[in-house]
C-alpha positions in Angstrom: -4.3 -10.0 -26.5 -6.1 -7.2 -29.0 -6.2 -4.1 -27.0 -9.8 -3.4 -29.2 -11.3 -6.0 -26.9 -12.7 -3.1 -24.4 -14.0 -1.4 -27.5 -15.6 -4.2 -29.2 -17.8 -5.0 -26.4 -19.0 -1.2 -26.3 -19.7 -1.2 -30.2 -21.3 -4.7 -30.1 -23.6 -3.4 -27.1 -24.7 -0.2 -28.7 -25.4 -2.1 -32.2 -27.7 -4.6 -30.2 -29.4 -1.7 -28.0 -30.4 0.1 -31.2 -31.3 -3.2 -33.0 -33.8 -3.0 -29.6 -35.5 0.3 -30.7 -34.0 1.1 -27.1 -32.5 4.5 -25.7 -29.8 4.4 -22.9 -32.3 5.4 -20.5 -34.8 2.6 -21.7 -32.7 0.2 -21.6 -31.1 0.9 -18.1 -35.1 1.4 -16.6 -35.1 -2.4 -18.2 -32.3 -3.7 -17.1 -32.8 -2.0 -13.6 -29.2 -0.2 -13.7 -28.0 3.1 -14.1 -28.3 5.1 -17.5 -24.9 6.2 -16.3 -23.5 2.3 -16.3 -24.9 1.8 -19.8 -23.2 4.9 -21.4 -20.0 3.7 -19.7 -19.8 0.5 -21.0 -20.6 2.0 -24.9 -18.6 4.8 -24.4 -15.7 2.3 -23.3 -14.6 3.8 -20.3 -15.9 1.0 -18.6 -14.2 -2.2 -20.2 -15.4 -5.0 -18.0 -18.8 -5.7 -17.0 -19.6 -8.0 -13.8 -21.8 -11.0 -15.2 -24.5 -9.5 -12.9 -24.7 -6.6 -14.8 -24.4 -8.2 -18.2 -26.8 -10.6 -17.4 -29.6 -8.0 -16.6 -28.5 -6.2 -19.8 -29.1 -9.5 -22.1 -32.6 -10.1 -20.5 -33.7 -6.7 -20.9 -32.8 -6.8 -24.8 -34.2 -10.1 -24.8 -31.3 -11.7 -27.1 -31.3 -14.8 -28.7 -28.9 -17.8 -27.7 -26.7 -16.4 -30.5 -26.6 -13.3 -29.8 -26.2 -13.5 -25.8 -23.2 -15.8 -26.4 -21.5 -12.7 -28.8 -21.9 -10.5 -25.9 -20.9 -12.6 -23.4 -17.6 -13.5 -25.6 -17.0 -9.7 -26.1 -17.5 -9.1 -22.3 -14.6 -12.3 -22.1 -12.1 -10.6 -24.6 -12.5 -7.4 -22.7 -11.9 -9.5 -19.1 -8.9 -11.0 -20.3 -7.4 -7.5 -21.6 -8.1 -6.2 -18.1 -6.3 -9.2 -16.7 -3.6 -8.5 -18.7 -3.4 -4.9 -18.2 -2.8 -5.5 -14.5 -0.6 -8.3 -14.8 1.5 -8.9 -11.0 4.8 -7.5 -11.1 7.6 -9.7 -9.7 7.9 -9.8 -5.9 9.9 -6.9 -4.9 9.9 -3.3 -4.6 13.1 -2.2 -5.5 13.7 1.2 -6.6 14.4 1.5 -10.3 18.1 2.2 -11.0 17.9 4.6 -14.2 21.7 5.3 -14.2 24.7 2.5 -14.8 26.5 1.4 -11.5 29.8 1.8 -12.7 32.7 -0.1 -10.5 30.9 -2.0 -8.3 30.6 -5.6 -9.9 32.9 -7.0 -7.5 31.5 -5.4 -4.5 27.7 -6.3 -5.2 28.9 -10.0 -6.1 30.5 -9.9 -2.5 27.4 -8.7 -0.8 25.9 -11.3 -2.9 28.1 -13.8 -1.4 28.0 -12.6 2.1 24.0 -13.1 2.1 24.1 -16.8 1.3 26.8 -17.3 4.2 24.7 -15.1 6.9 21.1 -13.9 7.6 22.1 -10.7 8.5 24.4 -8.5 6.2 25.0 -4.5 6.5 26.8 -2.2 4.3 28.9 0.3 5.9 30.3 3.6 5.1 30.2 6.9 4.9 27.1 9.2 3.5 27.6 9.6 -0.3 29.8 6.3 -0.4 27.1 4.6 -2.7 25.5 2.0 0.1 22.1 2.2 -1.2 22.6 1.5 -4.9 24.8 -1.3 -4.0 22.5 -2.8 -1.7 19.7 -2.3 -4.3 21.9 -3.9 -7.2 22.4 -6.9 -4.6 18.9 -7.2 -4.4 17.9 -7.5 -7.9 21.0 -10.0 -8.8 19.2 -12.0 -5.6 15.7 -12.0 -7.0 15.7 -15.5 -8.1 17.3 -16.5 -4.5 14.1 -15.3 -2.7 10.8 -17.1 -3.6 9.1 -14.9 -1.9 10.5 -11.3 -2.8 12.9 -9.0 -2.2 11.6 -5.9 -0.5 13.0 -2.3 0.1 12.5 -0.3 3.4 13.5 3.5 3.0 13.9 4.8 6.6 15.6 8.1 5.6 11.7 9.8 5.9 11.5 8.4 9.4 12.8 10.4 12.8 11.3 8.0 15.2 13.0 4.7 15.8 9.3 3.3 16.7 8.2 4.0 13.5 10.4 1.2 12.0 7.9 -1.5 12.3 5.7 0.5 10.3 8.2 1.5 7.5 8.3 -2.2 7.3 4.9 -3.1 7.4 4.1 -0.4 4.6 6.5 -1.7 2.3 5.4 -5.0 2.4 1.7 -4.0 2.4 1.1 -5.1 5.7 -2.1 -3.8 7.9 -1.8 -3.5 11.6 -4.3 -5.2 13.4 -5.9 -3.6 16.6 -4.9 -5.8 18.9 -1.7 -7.6 18.2 1.5 -5.4 18.2 2.5 -4.7 14.7 6.0 -6.2 14.9 4.5 -9.6 15.5 1.8 -8.8 12.7 4.8 -8.4 10.4 6.6 -11.3 11.7 3.6 -13.9 11.6 3.0 -12.7 8.0 7.1 -13.4 7.1 7.0 -16.6 9.2 7.9 -19.3 6.6 8.3 -17.1 3.6 11.7 -16.9 1.6 12.4 -13.1 1.6 15.2 -10.5 1.7 14.7 -7.2 3.5 16.5 -4.2 2.6 16.5 -1.7 5.3 18.4 1.3 4.0 19.1 4.2 5.9 19.4 3.1 9.5 21.8 5.2 11.0 19.7 7.6 12.7 16.8 5.1 13.7 19.6 2.0 14.6 17.7 1.4 18.0 14.5 0.6 16.2 16.5 -1.4 13.5 18.1 -3.3 15.7 14.4 -4.4 17.6 13.3 -5.3 14.4 16.2 -6.9 13.0 16.3 -9.3 16.3 12.4 -10.2 16.3 12.8 -11.0 12.5 15.9 -13.6 13.2 14.5 -15.2 16.0 10.8 -15.8 14.2 11.8 -15.7 10.5 14.2 -18.4 10.1 13.8 -18.4 5.9 14.5 -14.7 5.9 17.3 -12.5 5.1 18.1 -8.7 5.9 20.7 -6.5 4.1 21.1 -3.0 6.0 22.7 -0.3 5.0 23.9 2.2 7.7 27.1 4.7 8.5 27.3 2.3 11.8 27.3 -1.4 12.0 23.9 -2.8 13.5 26.4 -4.9 16.2 24.1 -7.7 16.5 25.7 -11.1 16.9 24.4 -12.6 13.5 25.7 -9.8 11.8 28.4 -9.5 8.9 29.3 -6.0 8.2 30.7 -5.2 4.9 32.5 -1.7 4.9 32.2 -0.3 1.2 35.5 0.8 -0.2 35.7 4.1 -2.4 35.4 3.7 -6.1 38.9 3.0 -7.3 40.9 5.8 -9.1 43.7 5.9 -11.1 47.7 5.9 -8.7 49.3 9.4 -9.2 51.1 9.9 -12.8 49.5 10.7 -16.3 47.5 8.2 -17.6 45.8 8.1 -21.2 42.2 8.9 -21.1 41.5 4.9 -21.8 43.4 3.6 -18.8 41.7 6.1 -16.6 38.5 4.8 -18.0 38.9 1.7 -16.6 38.6 2.8 -12.9 34.9 3.0 -11.4 35.6 6.7 -10.0 36.5 8.3 -13.9 33.8 6.2 -15.4 31.0 7.6 -13.2 32.6 11.1 -13.3 33.2 10.9 -17.2 29.3 9.7 -17.1 27.9 12.9 -15.1 30.1 15.1 -17.6 27.8 13.7 -20.5 25.1 14.2 -18.6 25.8 17.9 -18.1 27.1 18.2 -21.8 26.8 15.2 -24.3 29.7 16.3 -25.9 31.9 15.9 -22.5 34.7 13.1 -22.7 37.9 12.4 -20.8 41.0 13.5 -23.1 44.4 13.8 -22.9 43.8 17.3 -21.9 41.5 17.1 -19.0 42.4 13.4 -17.9 45.1 14.6 -15.3 42.6 17.2 -13.4 40.0 14.8 -13.5 41.8 12.0 -12.1 43.0 14.3 -9.3 39.6 15.4 -8.7 38.9 11.4 -8.0 41.7 11.1 -5.7 41.0 14.1 -3.7 37.1 12.8 -3.6 38.5 9.8 -2.2 36.1 8.3 -4.6 32.9 8.9 -2.9 30.3 8.8 -5.6 27.8 11.3 -4.5 30.5 13.2 -3.8 31.8 12.7 -7.6 28.3 13.3 -9.3 28.3 16.9 -7.5 31.6 18.0 -8.8 30.7 16.3 -12.1 27.6 18.4 -12.2 29.9 21.9 -12.4 31.2 21.1 -15.4 28.3 22.9 -17.3 30.1 26.2 -16.1 33.6 24.9 -14.8 36.4 23.1 -16.5 38.2 19.8 -14.4 40.9 21.8 -13.8 39.0 24.9 -12.4 36.7 22.0 -10.7 39.9 20.9 -9.0 41.4 24.0 -7.9 38.1 25.1 -6.1 38.3 21.9 -4.1 41.7 22.7 -3.1 40.7 25.5 -1.3 37.9 24.4 0.0 39.6 21.5 1.7 42.6 23.4 2.7 39.6 26.2 4.8 38.3 23.0 6.0 41.6 20.9 7.3 43.1 24.0 8.3 46.4 23.0 7.0 47.7 22.6 3.3 48.1 19.3 2.1 46.4 17.3 4.7 43.7 14.8 3.7 40.4 14.7 5.1 38.4 11.8 6.9 35.8 10.4 4.1 32.9 12.0 5.7 34.9 15.1 6.0 35.1 15.2 2.5 31.7 15.0 1.5 30.6 17.3 3.7 33.3 20.0 2.0 32.0 19.2 -1.3 27.9 19.4 -0.2 29.5 22.5 1.4 31.1 24.0 -1.8 28.4 22.9 -3.8 25.6 25.0 -1.4 28.1 28.3 -1.4 28.0 28.3 -5.0 24.0 28.4 -5.5 22.5 31.8 -5.7 21.0 32.9 -2.4 17.6 31.9 -3.8 18.5 28.1 -4.7 20.6 28.1 -1.2 17.1 29.2 0.3 14.7 26.5 -1.3 17.6 23.8 -0.3 17.4 24.5 3.2 13.8 24.6 3.1 13.4 21.3 0.8 14.7 19.5 4.2 11.4 19.7 5.9 9.8 17.3 3.7 9.7 13.4 4.9 10.0 10.5 2.0 10.2 12.9 -1.0 7.7 15.9 -2.6 5.8 17.2 -5.7 7.1 20.5 -7.3 3.5 21.7 -6.0 4.4 20.7 -2.4 7.6 22.2 -2.8 5.7 25.9 -4.0 3.3 25.8 -1.4 5.8 25.1 1.5 8.7 27.0 0.7 7.7 30.0 -1.4 7.0 33.2 0.1 7.7 37.0 -0.1 11.7 35.9 -0.4 11.2 32.9 -2.6 8.3 33.8 -5.1 6.4 30.7 -6.6 7.0 31.2 -10.3 10.7 30.9 -9.4 10.2 27.3 -7.9 10.7 24.9 -11.0 13.9 26.6 -12.3 15.3 26.9 -8.8 14.5 23.0 -8.2 15.8 22.0 -11.6 19.2 23.4 -10.9 19.3 21.7 -7.8 18.5 18.8 -9.8 20.9 19.7 -12.3 23.7 20.1 -9.3 23.1 16.6 -8.3 21.6 18.0 -4.7 18.4 16.9 -5.5 17.0 13.7 -7.3 13.9 13.7 -9.4 12.1 10.2 -10.0 9.2 9.5 -13.2 8.1 5.7 -11.9 5.2 7.0 -10.2 3.9 8.7 -13.5 4.6 12.6 -12.5 7.7 13.8 -11.2 8.6 13.4 -7.6 11.8 14.5 -5.8 14.1 13.7 -3.0 17.1 14.9 -1.3 20.1 12.6 -0.6 20.1 11.3 2.8 23.4 13.4 2.8 22.4 16.6 1.4 19.3 16.5 3.6 21.4 16.4 6.6 23.3 19.2 5.5 20.5 21.5 4.4 18.4 20.5 7.9 21.3 22.4 9.6 21.2 25.1 7.4 18.1 26.2 8.9 18.0 28.2 12.1 15.1 27.3 15.0 13.2 30.4 13.8 13.4 29.2 10.1 12.7 25.6 11.2 9.6 26.3 13.0 8.6 28.4 10.2 9.0 26.3 7.4 7.4 23.2 9.6 3.9 25.3 10.1 3.9 25.9 6.4 4.5 22.0 5.7 1.5 21.2 8.3 -0.8 23.6 7.0 0.1 22.5 3.1 -0.4 19.0 3.8 -3.5 19.9 5.6 -4.4 21.5 2.5 -3.9 18.3 0.7 -5.4 16.1 3.1 -8.7 18.2 3.0 -8.7 18.0 -0.9 -8.2 14.0 -0.8 -11.3 14.1 1.5 -13.4 15.6 -0.9 -11.9 13.7 -4.1 -12.8 10.7 -2.4 -16.2 10.7 -3.9 -15.5 11.7 -7.3 -11.9 11.4 -8.2 -10.3 8.6 -10.5 -9.4 5.6 -7.9 -5.8 4.8 -9.1 -5.0 8.4 -9.3 -6.2 9.1 -5.6 -4.5 6.3 -4.1 -1.3 7.3 -5.8 -1.3 10.9 -4.2 -2.6 9.3 -0.6 0.1 7.0 -0.5 2.9 9.3 -2.1 2.7 11.6 0.9 2.0 8.8 3.9 5.6 10.0 5.3 4.6 13.6 4.9 1.4 13.3 6.3 2.8 11.7 9.7 5.5 14.3 9.9 2.8 17.0 9.9 0.6 14.8 12.5 3.9 14.7 14.5 4.7 18.3 14.7 1.3 19.8 15.1 -0.2 16.7 17.5 2.6 14.4 19.0 4.8 17.4 19.6 2.2 20.1 20.2 3.2 23.0 18.1 -0.3 23.5 16.4 -3.1 21.5 18.2 -6.1 23.3 16.1 -4.4 22.1 12.8 -3.5 18.7 13.8 -7.5 17.8 14.7 -8.5 18.9 11.7 -5.8 17.3 9.8 -6.2 14.3 11.6 -10.1 14.2 10.8 -9.3 14.8 7.3 -7.2 11.6 6.7 -9.9 9.4 7.6 -10.4 8.5 4.3 -6.5 7.9 3.8 -5.6 6.1 6.8 -9.1 3.6 6.0 -7.7 2.7 2.9 -3.8 2.1 4.2 -3.9 1.9 7.9 -7.4 2.1 10.0 -5.2 1.2 13.4 -2.6 3.8 13.0 -5.2 6.3 11.6 -7.7 5.6 15.0 -4.3 6.4 17.0 -4.1 9.5 15.2 -7.8 10.6 15.7 -7.9 9.6 19.3 -4.5 11.6 20.1 -6.6 14.7 18.4 -9.6 13.8 20.4 -7.5 13.7 23.8 -6.0 17.3 23.0 -9.6 19.0 22.7 -10.6 21.2 25.7 -13.9 23.4 26.1 -12.6 26.2 23.7 -12.3 23.6 20.8 -15.0 24.0 17.9 -17.9 21.4 17.9 -17.5 21.1 14.2 -14.1 20.2 14.4 -15.6 17.3 17.5 -18.0 16.3 15.2 -15.5 15.6 12.2 -13.1 13.8 14.6 -16.2 11.7 15.9 -17.1 10.8 12.2 -13.3 10.0 11.4 -13.1 7.8 14.7 -16.8 6.1 13.5 -15.2 5.3 10.0 -12.1 3.8 11.4 -13.5 1.7 13.9 -16.1 0.6 11.2 -13.3 -0.5 9.4 -11.7 -2.5 12.0 -14.9 -4.1 12.7 -15.4 -2.6 16.1 -19.1 -1.8 15.7 -20.0 -0.9 19.1 -17.3 1.8 19.2 -18.2 2.9 15.8 -21.9 3.3 16.9 -20.6 5.3 20.0 -19.1 7.6 18.1 -21.1 8.0 15.4 -23.9 8.9 17.9 -21.7 11.7 19.4 -21.4 13.3 15.8 -25.2 13.4 15.4 -25.8 14.9 18.8 -23.3 17.6 17.2 -26.4 17.8 14.7 -26.4 21.3 14.0 -22.7 21.6 13.3 -22.7 19.3 10.6 -23.0 20.0 6.8 -25.7 17.6 5.2 -22.7 15.5 3.8 -21.2 14.6 7.4 -24.8 14.1 8.4 -24.9 11.5 5.9 -21.7 9.9 6.7 -22.3 9.7 10.3 -26.2 8.1 9.4 -24.4 5.6 7.5 -21.8 4.7 10.3 -24.6 4.1 12.5 -27.1 2.6 10.7 -24.4 0.1 9.4 -23.0 -0.4 12.8 -26.4 -0.8 14.4 -27.1 -3.5 11.6 -24.2 -5.6 12.8 -25.0 -5.2 16.3 -28.5 -7.3 15.4 -30.7 -4.2 15.1 -31.6 -4.3 11.8 -34.9 -2.3 11.7 -33.3 0.7 13.5 -29.9 0.9 11.0 -31.9 0.3 7.9 -34.1 3.7 9.2 -30.6 5.6 9.3 -29.5 4.3 6.5 -32.5 5.3 4.5 -32.3 8.8 5.9 -28.2 8.5 4.9 -29.4 7.4 1.4 -31.8 10.4 0.6 -29.4 12.9 1.7 -26.7 11.4 -0.9 -29.2 11.5 -3.7 -30.2 15.4 -2.7 -26.5 15.8 -2.8 -26.3 14.2 -5.8 -23.2 12.3 -4.6 -23.4 9.1 -6.3 -20.6 7.4 -4.5 -22.2 8.0 -1.0 -25.3 6.7 -2.7 -23.5 3.5 -3.9 -21.8 3.1 -0.4 -25.3 3.5 1.4 -27.2 1.1 -0.8 -24.1 -1.2 -0.2 -24.8 -1.5 3.4 -28.9 -1.7 2.7 -28.3 -4.4 0.8 -26.4 -6.2 3.8 -29.2 -5.2 6.2 -32.0 -6.6 3.9 -29.6 -9.8 3.5 -29.3 -10.0 7.2 -33.1 -10.1 7.1 -33.6 -12.8 4.8 -35.0 -10.3 2.0 -33.3 -11.7 -0.6 -34.8 -10.0 -3.7 -34.4 -6.5 -1.5 -31.0 -7.3 -0.7 -30.5 -8.3 -4.3 -31.9 -5.0 -5.8 -29.4 -2.8 -3.6 -26.5 -4.6 -4.3 -27.4 -4.5 -8.0 -27.8 -0.7 -7.5 -24.9 -0.5 -5.8 -22.7 -2.3 -8.5 -24.3 -0.3 -11.1 -22.9 3.2 -9.7 -19.6 1.8 -9.0 -19.1 0.4 -12.3 -20.6 3.8 -13.9 -17.8 5.6 -11.6 -15.3 3.2 -12.7 -14.6 2.2 -9.0 -12.9 -1.1 -9.1 -12.5 -1.7 -5.8 -15.6 -1.0 -4.0 -17.3 -2.6 -7.1 -15.4 -5.9 -6.3 -16.9 -5.9 -2.6 -20.2 -5.5 -4.1 -19.6 -8.4 -6.2 -18.8 -10.4 -3.3 -21.9 -9.6 -1.4 -23.8 -10.5 -4.8 -22.2 -13.8 -4.3 -23.4 -14.5 -1.1 -27.2 -13.0 -1.8 -26.9 -15.7 -4.8 -25.4 -18.3 -2.4 -28.6 -17.8 0.0 -31.5 -17.8 -3.0 -29.8 -21.4 -3.7 -28.1 -20.4 -6.8 -24.2 -21.8 -5.8 -22.9 -22.0 -9.2 -23.9 -18.1 -10.2 -22.3 -17.4 -6.9 -19.4 -18.9 -7.4 -19.2 -16.9 -10.5 -19.5 -13.6 -8.8 -16.8 -14.6 -6.4 -14.5 -15.7 -8.6 -15.1 -12.2 -10.6 -15.1 -10.1 -7.4 -11.6 -12.2 -6.2 -10.3 -11.0 -9.7 -11.0 -7.1 -9.0 -10.1 -7.8 -5.5 -6.3 -8.8 -6.8 -6.4 -6.2 -9.2 -6.6 -3.7 -7.1 -4.0 -5.6 -4.5 -6.7 -6.1 -1.9 -5.5 -9.3 -0.3 -8.0 -9.1 2.7 -10.7 -9.1 0.7 -9.4 -11.5 -2.0 -8.7 -13.9 0.9 -12.6 -13.4 1.8 -13.8 -14.5 -1.9 -11.5 -17.5 -1.8 -13.4 -18.6 1.4 -16.9 -18.0 -0.2 -15.8 -20.0 -3.3 -14.8 -22.8 -1.1 -18.4 -22.9 0.6 -19.8 -22.8 -2.7 -17.6 -25.6 -4.3 -18.6 -27.3 -1.0 -22.4 -26.8 -1.6 -21.9 -27.7 -5.3 -19.9 -31.3 -4.4 -16.8 -29.9 -6.2 -14.5 -31.1 -3.3 -11.2 -31.6 -4.9 -11.6 -27.8 -6.1 -12.9 -26.9 -2.7 -10.1 -28.5 -0.9 -7.6 -26.5 -3.0 -9.3 -23.3 -2.6 -9.8 -23.7 1.0 -5.7 -24.1 1.4 -5.5 -21.1 -0.1 -8.0 -19.0 1.2 -6.1 -20.1 5.0 -3.0 -19.3 4.1 -4.1 -16.0 2.5 -6.7 -15.1 5.5 -3.5 -15.9 8.1 -1.2 -14.1 6.3 -3.4 -10.4 6.8 -4.8 -11.8 10.1 -8.3 -12.0 9.5 -9.3 -14.6 12.4 -12.8 -15.1 12.0 -12.7 -15.7 8.3 -9.4 -18.0 9.2 -12.4 -20.1 11.6 -14.6 -20.2 8.8 -11.7 -21.5 5.9 -11.0 -24.1 8.8 -14.6 -25.1 8.9 -14.5 -25.5 5.3 -11.7 -28.1 5.2 -13.5 -30.2 7.8 -16.8 -29.9 5.6 -14.5 -31.1 2.8 -13.6 -33.8 4.2 -16.8 -34.7 6.6 -18.8 -34.6 3.2 -16.7 -37.1 0.9 -18.7 -40.0 -0.2 -15.8 -41.7 1.1 -16.4 -40.0 4.6 -18.9 -43.2 5.6 -16.5 -46.0 4.4 -14.3 -48.1 6.9 -11.1 -46.4 5.6 -13.0 -42.9 6.1 -13.6 -43.1 9.4 -9.8 -41.5 10.9 -10.3 -38.0 8.4 -13.9 -37.8 9.6 -12.7 -38.1 13.5 -10.5 -35.1 12.3 -13.1 -33.4 10.7 -15.5 -33.8 13.9 -12.5 -32.3 16.1 -11.6 -29.7 13.7 -15.3 -28.7 13.6 -15.2 -28.5 17.7 -12.2 -26.2 17.8 -14.0 -23.8 15.1 -17.1 -23.4 17.4 -14.7 -23.0 20.3 -12.6 -20.3 18.2 -15.7 -18.3 17.3 -17.3 -18.4 21.0 -13.8 -17.0 22.1 -14.1 -14.2 19.6 -17.7 -13.3 20.0 -18.6 -14.2 16.7 -21.6 -15.8 15.1 -21.6 -17.7 11.9 -22.9 -15.9 8.7 -25.8 -17.5 6.5 -23.2 -19.0 4.3 -21.5 -20.9 7.3 -24.5 -21.4 8.9 -25.7 -23.6 6.1 -22.7 -25.5 5.5 -22.4 -26.5 9.3 -25.8 -28.4 9.7 -25.3 -30.2 6.7 -21.7 -31.3 8.3 -23.1 -32.0 11.8 -25.8 -34.2 10.0 -23.5 -36.2 7.9 -21.0 -36.7 11.2 -23.6 -37.4 13.3 -24.4 -40.3 10.2 -21.2 -41.9 11.2 -20.3 -41.2 14.9 -24.4 -41.1 16.2 -23.8 -40.1 19.8 -20.2 -40.0 19.9 -19.9 -37.1 17.6 -20.1 -34.2 21.0 -17.4 -35.9 22.7 -15.2 -35.6 19.8 -15.9 -32.1 19.5 -15.0 -31.6 22.9 -11.6 -32.6 22.3 -11.0 -30.7 19.1 -12.3 -27.6 21.2 -9.1 -27.8 23.6 -6.7 -28.0 20.7 -4.4 -24.9 19.8 -4.7 -23.0 16.5 -1.4 -24.5 15.2 -2.8 -27.9 15.9 -5.9 -27.2 14.0 -4.5 -25.7 11.1 -1.7 -28.5 10.4 -4.9 -31.2 10.8 -6.8 -29.2 8.5 -4.0 -29.2 6.1 -3.7 -32.8 6.4 -7.1 -33.8 5.7 
């Protein structure tokens, strides 16, 4: 794809506008979209307009058929460019292996072989033995063996065994359901999938790991698990593999060439070259290097720490200092140490060689969970003892000594301590120091949460999500210390409220739990402004979960504290209440509140809040049957989102516009919009909304009598919606598949009656299921339902109610298997 596709569209649009003698403002007025949207398209900052936007521009420019076709082709080229840019990555999330893996080919092959023989393999060994790297290498070697992916779950950042299911769900991007245990949701998602789950650093949460693994083994027969731990899981199906040290030469004087055939020497030599590219294994230093490898028992992390010292010490000097350290620890000259003590002795030796400031920073970095940025390290660790201006140099020195690792995979440098060094660093903090750093950590991440809450309205979408997701473990740690452990309840309450947008995006069920814990901690001395923020957070998260009565209650409680709200908070509370009222059938009252929220957002010139409320007003008008009003509100919302370059909400609005066009009788236009919405949702990894788009596309295809395509889309929608636990939409997908069978021309033929009977019973099941969920069909599903019932009544006459009653007694699995047979 030509990388200039987006600029081709920008240049063409500008040329057509100027030929029509229109300014950007004049074109925007004619097209009923914002001038910012026109400007974004002409600058190329918005490469791909939605078809709806393009149609309005073409009509406003009064384009000839030829010019319109040229504009549409340019948009199609730009659309293809966007899709190419966001091509899906292979089905895994394995960490990138930057350095070569020395001396482990046989080990990796043996682990791969064990995984082919057993559903659970544990790689067991002391800290620093290289368990994680060989597990990742085995995962990479097995990518083609697991059709549904290889998924890496890092358990090092969590301290509570109860959080193991959350770490697994985060790796799989499975969201928690409010009415189902998370582990049950995860096992349901994995059921029938051929996956390999790599559980890394299990030892400190081993009870939680055992529970998760046992559940997966019993519920997911096609899944395999690879665990790394300092001890075996001790489960019946487990095959434990004790990782050997890297090999090193026997005693003697090998040549450099002979020594480099051993993995330990290869690794040491590679890390020496990382310090000084001229460094090499020579006849002068080979004996000392081999002795270092022997004294360190071939432990990879210990070798890396020792090799890092070649910047200032020769291998023979390193060997001498190691001997002294080991003698002190062992207490007797010549006594060898167990491997875990060897590892600790090397870390201790590296620690003692640090400057006092580097030691202080190293110790304080242990407070982080799941890594940290340079900015976070400065904010948390620096004070009058450790000036912020020195942070980068000190952190760089810790990286150079292999005590801290750095990763550039997310685009910006992110740091973490290898688990053995993190545990050592944590032990160097006394209780007073730990409490002080934990407080600074909590306050630093409170400030970050407040920034993310503010930036949600105007920050680049992908950068906002990147920053939010990167720090989830640190947010959990701060919430645990402040709220769950009760060390700073006032800060914890504000933190829980500030993180509502983050949890809305990545896990509303967990977010609501934290907000409710914060609410339960409130007392008569809690400031009313904090209470108001917690109510708004509760409303947001309950709305995300479709719990509109709870959403309305929380929003109304916030509005009762009106004098303690700022303008934006007032708009958020009114928007949440208005949206909930509409969903609960109180359209007029809900629209009034939404209009008040819109007026505030316009006064504040907050374009994202305006777009949010405009979308809700479109839904309100759609519920009232006002197609023209809904179309206008949605179009205005879409223009705002496009001008702001916000793909996720723009895709959702395109999906809403599709529903409006379908209600207006334009099924073909609805299908085009839904396909664009689906592409937008998939490019932003929004599986839940993409499933909704597939479901709607199935309905539109049925309306167009494209039954073969409808059945294919319906089956795909059913799979996705079950995966993301969208119960009501799953029922809709089942209805669509029943409709495909009932509305086919051959339904009335004698050989089609068996499928028609199944369709009738399936429809009866959907009726009963929706009633049990207290859910009503949306417009699209109501229209289709009436058409299907009429068709089935033509086949079965008075027998139809009895057939539907039979289906009402089915369970979900029978209904799904029947739907997929039709």
